[in-house]
Rosetta silent file (secondary structure, phi, psi, omega in degrees, C-alpha in Angstrom):
SEQUENCE: XXXXXXXXXXXXXXXXXXXXXXXXXXXXXXXXXXXXXXXXXXXXXXXXXXXXXXXXXXXXXXXXXXXXXXXXXXXXXXXXXXXXXXXXXXXXXXXXXXXXXXXXXXXXXXXXXXXXXXXXXXXXXXXXXXXXXXXXXXXXXXXXXXXXXXXXXXXXXXXXXXXXXXXX
SCORE:     score description
SCORE:     0.000 S_00000001
   1 L     0.000  166.210  179.404  109.997   62.207   86.692 S_00000001
   2 H   -63.717  -36.635  179.785  111.116   61.269   90.198 S_00000001
   3 H   -65.351  -43.633  177.757  114.412   63.101   89.764 S_00000001
   4 H   -60.310  -44.879 -179.388  112.610   66.323   88.789 S_00000001
   5 H   -63.104  -43.879  179.945  110.284   65.983   91.777 S_00000001
   6 H   -63.848  -41.744  179.847  113.177   65.311   94.171 S_00000001
   7 H   -65.348  -44.961  179.057  115.149   68.280   92.822 S_00000001
   8 H   -62.894  -42.813  179.160  112.137   70.581   93.078 S_00000001
   9 H   -61.816  -45.796  178.029  111.400   69.395   96.615 S_00000001
  10 H   -61.183  -40.364  179.493  114.998   69.984   97.681 S_00000001
  11 H   -61.859  -47.598 -177.812  114.896   73.446   96.092 S_00000001
  12 H   -68.872  -38.645  177.606  111.727   74.456   97.948 S_00000001
  13 H   -64.645  -45.534  179.114  112.875   73.025  101.282 S_00000001
  14 H   -61.627  -41.685  179.913  116.236   74.788  100.962 S_00000001
  15 H   -61.877  -48.396 -178.257  114.483   78.025   99.993 S_00000001
  16 H   -66.130  -27.346  178.395  112.098   77.903  102.959 S_00000001
  17 L   -86.168   -2.877  179.305  115.021   77.190  105.306 S_00000001
  18 L    81.783   12.740  176.329  116.942   80.195  103.964 S_00000001
  19 L   -88.528   75.200 -171.414  119.661   78.097  102.330 S_00000001
  20 H   -68.458  -28.929  179.658  119.586   80.291   99.229 S_00000001
  21 H   -64.594  -49.184  178.236  122.821   78.995   97.759 S_00000001
  22 H   -67.573  -42.942  179.780  121.556   75.406   97.561 S_00000001
  23 H   -59.724  -43.832  179.544  118.049   76.506   96.590 S_00000001
  24 H   -60.322  -45.436  179.153  119.437   78.660   93.768 S_00000001
  25 H   -58.991  -46.847 -177.333  121.512   75.766   92.457 S_00000001
  26 H   -69.752  -41.327  177.826  118.529   73.390   92.534 S_00000001
  27 H   -64.233  -41.154  179.335  116.041   75.873   91.032 S_00000001
  28 H   -64.435  -41.605  179.187  118.462   76.728   88.218 S_00000001
  29 H   -65.237  -45.985  178.757  119.062   73.062   87.462 S_00000001
  30 H   -60.850  -40.327  179.646  115.340   72.270   87.527 S_00000001
  31 H   -63.733  -42.981  177.663  114.674   75.272   85.283 S_00000001
  32 H   -63.299  -36.483 -176.334  117.288   74.095   82.769 S_00000001
  33 H   -72.786  -40.478 -173.849  115.817   70.587   82.829 S_00000001
  34 H  -124.166   -6.081  176.586  112.160   71.440   82.320 S_00000001
  35 L    66.996   19.659 -177.462  111.941   75.164   81.479 S_00000001
  36 L   -70.865  107.790 -174.280  109.209   75.759   84.082 S_00000001
  37 H   -61.011  -26.908 -176.625  108.953   79.568   84.185 S_00000001
  38 H   -65.543   -9.581  174.119  107.389   79.620   87.652 S_00000001
  39 H   -75.153  -22.834 -173.280  110.858   78.924   89.106 S_00000001
  40 H   -56.445  -43.923  177.749  112.072   82.365   88.009 S_00000001
  41 H   -61.523  -34.152  178.609  110.672   84.340   90.982 S_00000001
  42 H   -70.893  -39.392  177.182  112.352   81.871   93.335 S_00000001
  43 H   -61.675  -46.483  179.769  115.627   82.116   91.433 S_00000001
  44 H   -63.255  -41.469 -179.027  115.443   85.917   91.637 S_00000001
  45 H   -68.938  -33.524  174.519  114.557   85.836   95.335 S_00000001
  46 H   -62.313  -40.530  177.229  117.474   83.478   96.052 S_00000001
  47 H   -60.520  -42.240  175.901  119.749   86.041   94.399 S_00000001
  48 H   -59.837  -46.290 -178.993  118.306   88.665   96.748 S_00000001
  49 H   -61.330  -26.769  178.256  118.868   86.347   99.689 S_00000001
  50 L   -90.645    5.486  177.249  122.497   85.984   98.642 S_00000001
  51 L    84.890   24.385 -178.768  122.904   89.772   98.535 S_00000001
  52 L  -118.773   64.318 -176.797  122.614   90.193   94.765 S_00000001
  53 H   -62.293  -30.367  178.967  119.604   92.493   94.219 S_00000001
  54 H   -66.379  -37.059  175.938  120.910   93.628   90.821 S_00000001
  55 H   -65.759  -38.242  178.050  120.920   90.012   89.621 S_00000001
  56 H   -61.583  -42.713  178.221  117.357   89.660   90.937 S_00000001
  57 H   -64.516  -41.018  178.333  116.312   92.723   88.910 S_00000001
  58 H   -59.269  -41.928  178.442  118.081   91.321   85.862 S_00000001
  59 H   -66.858  -42.652  179.774  116.085   88.090   86.183 S_00000001
  60 H   -62.641  -29.844 -178.343  112.832   90.024   86.693 S_00000001
  61 L   -94.032    1.507 -175.505  113.569   92.008   83.517 S_00000001
  62 L   -67.958  159.585  177.425  114.615   88.974   81.467 S_00000001
  63 L   -59.243  -41.031 -179.758  112.868   87.924   78.289 S_00000001
  64 H   -62.287  -39.317 -177.494  111.718   84.696   79.971 S_00000001
  65 H   -64.702  -23.333  178.307  110.138   86.606   82.880 S_00000001
  66 H   -63.374  -20.869 -178.002  107.892   88.465   80.421 S_00000001
  67 H   -91.541    0.204  178.600  105.987   85.214   79.905 S_00000001
  68 L   -65.733  146.265  178.778  105.087   84.783   83.587 S_00000001
  69 L  -137.258  162.138  172.287  101.380   84.756   84.378 S_00000001
  70 H    57.503 -135.430 -176.143   99.156   84.628   87.443 S_00000001
  71 H   -59.455  -39.044 -178.841  100.743   83.950   90.810 S_00000001
  72 H   -63.379  -38.760  178.277  104.253   83.602   89.377 S_00000001
  73 H   -67.217  -40.913  178.162  104.018   87.075   87.821 S_00000001
  74 H   -64.721  -41.247  177.468  102.747   88.539   91.102 S_00000001
  75 H   -62.245  -43.868  179.724  105.575   86.838   93.010 S_00000001
  76 H   -63.073  -39.261  178.127  108.151   88.198   90.567 S_00000001
  77 H   -57.720  -44.485 -179.507  106.620   91.642   90.932 S_00000001
  78 H   -71.129  -37.221  176.136  107.101   91.485   94.714 S_00000001
  79 H   -63.526  -43.267  178.305  110.658   90.131   94.406 S_00000001
  80 H   -59.170  -46.192  178.258  111.423   92.968   91.987 S_00000001
  81 H   -60.700  -42.971  178.828  110.031   95.518   94.456 S_00000001
  82 H   -62.661  -39.923  179.109  112.112   93.972   97.232 S_00000001
  83 H   -65.507  -39.273  175.511  115.264   94.134   95.120 S_00000001
  84 H   -62.669  -41.017  176.396  114.619   97.821   94.419 S_00000001
  85 H   -62.597  -40.184  177.480  114.184   98.317   98.149 S_00000001
  86 H   -57.733  -32.875 -179.732  117.450   96.482   98.774 S_00000001
  87 L   -90.364    6.804  178.269  119.068   99.094   96.529 S_00000001
  88 L    60.570   35.903  177.839  117.267  101.861   98.461 S_00000001
  89 L   -95.081   64.068 -170.255  115.336  102.994   95.390 S_00000001
  90 H   -60.163  -39.680 -175.852  112.397  104.033   97.541 S_00000001
  91 H   -63.928  -40.900  178.593  110.629  106.320   95.068 S_00000001
  92 H   -69.000  -40.998 -179.955  110.282  103.610   92.435 S_00000001
  93 H   -61.744  -38.687  179.670  109.207  101.069   95.049 S_00000001
  94 H   -57.965  -38.845  178.304  106.507  103.467   96.270 S_00000001
  95 H   -65.881  -34.919 -177.757  105.001  103.405   92.771 S_00000001
  96 H   -62.740  -38.167 -178.460  104.967   99.604   92.748 S_00000001
  97 L   -64.443  -18.212 -179.676  102.692   99.407   95.764 S_00000001
  98 L  -103.330   13.008 -178.702  100.019  101.323   93.873 S_00000001
  99 L   -65.186  143.859  178.392  100.077   99.171   90.755 S_00000001
 100 L   -79.101  151.198  173.446   96.759   98.152   89.310 S_00000001
 101 L    94.920  -10.628  175.200   95.792   94.523   89.064 S_00000001
 102 L   -81.914  124.039 -177.925   97.297   93.262   92.315 S_00000001
 103 L  -127.263  165.093  172.941   94.517   91.602   94.226 S_00000001
 104 H    58.937 -136.329 -177.590   94.023   89.621   97.388 S_00000001
 105 H   -59.246  -34.640 -179.238   97.068   88.496   99.302 S_00000001
 106 H   -67.466  -37.926  176.065   99.396   90.063   96.713 S_00000001
 107 H   -62.965  -44.203  178.892   97.832   93.492   97.193 S_00000001
 108 H   -59.014  -47.717 -178.524   98.248   93.083  100.958 S_00000001
 109 H   -64.505  -36.382  178.444  101.908   92.093  100.574 S_00000001
 110 H   -66.716  -40.844  179.485  102.573   94.999   98.189 S_00000001
 111 H   -69.911  -37.794  175.017  101.071   97.513  100.623 S_00000001
 112 H   -59.594  -44.578  179.444  103.045   95.951  103.506 S_00000001
 113 H   -64.969  -43.259  179.512  106.214   96.342  101.448 S_00000001
 114 H   -59.593  -43.334  179.481  105.288   99.891  100.476 S_00000001
 115 H   -62.391  -43.807  178.130  104.751  100.811  104.118 S_00000001
 116 H   -60.139  -46.329 -178.426  108.106   99.319  105.073 S_00000001
 117 H   -64.773  -38.315  176.647  109.880  101.157  102.239 S_00000001
 118 H   -62.347  -44.226  178.115  108.251  104.454  103.209 S_00000001
 119 H   -61.003  -44.148 -179.113  109.414  103.973  106.799 S_00000001
 120 H   -62.934  -31.190 -178.552  112.929  103.116  105.632 S_00000001
 121 L   -89.591    6.169  177.326  113.085  106.251  103.513 S_00000001
 122 L    82.141   12.611 -179.370  112.033  108.448  106.452 S_00000001
 123 L   -98.489   61.080 -172.407  108.544  109.119  105.116 S_00000001
 124 H   -60.207  -42.415 -179.064  106.846  108.097  108.355 S_00000001
 125 H   -60.713  -41.937  178.257  103.651  110.121  107.874 S_00000001
 126 H   -66.793  -36.780  178.366  102.999  108.474  104.513 S_00000001
 127 H   -64.858  -45.497  179.922  103.702  105.053  106.033 S_00000001
 128 H   -62.999  -34.696  179.902  101.257  105.681  108.890 S_00000001
 129 H   -61.825  -19.325  178.937   98.632  106.812  106.369 S_00000001
 130 L   -86.683   -6.320 -176.453   98.626  103.227  105.001 S_00000001
 131 H   -55.111  -46.852 -176.162   97.678  101.711  108.386 S_00000001
 132 H   -64.110  -46.215  177.898   93.923  101.750  107.764 S_00000001
 133 H   -62.100  -44.209 -178.568   94.196  100.178  104.307 S_00000001
 134 H   -64.962  -41.179  176.879   96.681   97.622  105.570 S_00000001
 135 H   -58.194  -44.498  179.556   94.497   96.701  108.560 S_00000001
 136 H   -62.116  -46.822 -179.465   91.577   96.098  106.194 S_00000001
 137 H   -65.529  -40.258 -179.948   93.674   93.985  103.814 S_00000001
 138 H   -66.581  -38.746  176.259   95.251   91.977  106.634 S_00000001
 139 H   -60.494  -38.815 -175.805   91.842   91.201  108.137 S_00000001
 140 H   -79.839  -35.998 -168.454   90.680   89.990  104.773 S_00000001
 141 H  -122.227  -15.269 -173.255   93.756   88.115  103.517 S_00000001
 142 L   -60.123  -36.852 -177.469   96.323   87.424  106.221 S_00000001
 143 L  -102.361   -9.877 -173.865   94.798   84.094  107.242 S_00000001
 144 L   -85.524  158.176  173.551   93.057   83.129  104.008 S_00000001
 145 L   -79.247  163.951  178.845   94.354   80.881  101.267 S_00000001
 146 L   -63.686  146.063  176.168   95.021   82.299   97.841 S_00000001
 147 L   -63.989  132.239 -177.469   91.997   82.804   95.621 S_00000001
 148 H   -64.565  -19.244 -179.843   91.712   79.881   93.242 S_00000001
 149 H   -88.990   12.816 -174.212   91.136   82.285   90.337 S_00000001
 150 H   -64.967  -13.724  175.449   94.537   83.905   90.855 S_00000001
 151 H   -64.850  -19.296  179.049   95.753   82.490   87.517 S_00000001
 152 H   -86.529    3.043 -177.684   93.675   85.274   85.978 S_00000001
 153 L   -59.554  131.226  177.178   95.734   87.874   87.833 S_00000001
 154 L  -125.298  126.470  177.076   96.865   90.714   85.608 S_00000001
 155 L  -103.115  117.852 -176.743   99.419   93.245   86.759 S_00000001
 156 L   -95.141   55.216  174.979   99.039   96.473   84.870 S_00000001
 157 L  -143.803  118.305 -175.129  102.498   97.817   85.514 S_00000001
 158 L   -82.054  112.113 -179.477  105.192   97.264   82.977 S_00000001
 159 H   -63.748  -27.740  177.487  108.419   96.289   84.731 S_00000001
 160 H   -64.641  -40.653  177.608  110.312   97.223   81.559 S_00000001
 161 H   -61.438  -41.798  177.411  108.964  100.764   81.903 S_00000001
 162 H   -63.643  -38.952  179.794  110.177  100.816   85.504 S_00000001
 163 H   -62.299  -37.227  176.756  113.569   99.572   84.396 S_00000001
 164 H   -60.700  -37.703  177.648  113.794  102.534   82.018 S_00000001
 165 H   -65.576  -34.114  178.309  113.216  104.801   85.035 S_00000001
 166 H   -63.565  -34.895 -175.110  116.084  103.058   86.827 S_00000001
 167 H   -81.270  -14.979  179.439  118.442  103.877   83.991 S_00000001
 168 L   -67.748    0.000    0.000  117.567  107.609   83.940 S_00000001
């Protein structure tokens, strides 16, 4: 409907402008109205933007998030990694960057995040060691559009398993 479209448009514009409070409100309302799971990574990222990384992790670990597929699952994976980084859980984040099944632009973004997290944790040599891989990925994906087959994306890293590591 027109109302759904207007709400979604407002949510995405607010999100891109960094108005996470309004974006969160609109994404949550749209999600309640139509149950579109692909809003969940945006909802989680808005929580991060508002300084609530634990809420972002909670959303990433939710029962609904388990049903994400393709690009939405990859986006949630990256939001989850960012939230762990926000909490300075560098060792777990380092594992995320090496997850199997991330391809294309998502692999590039995961390695960029991993390099950043390594630098933040004082592991400069390990961060520098990623330069060559990152240069290759950026040449290949930084300017390209997403692969149209990205709906077939499979991430072979169980976020629930990672959550168990958080609780140890």
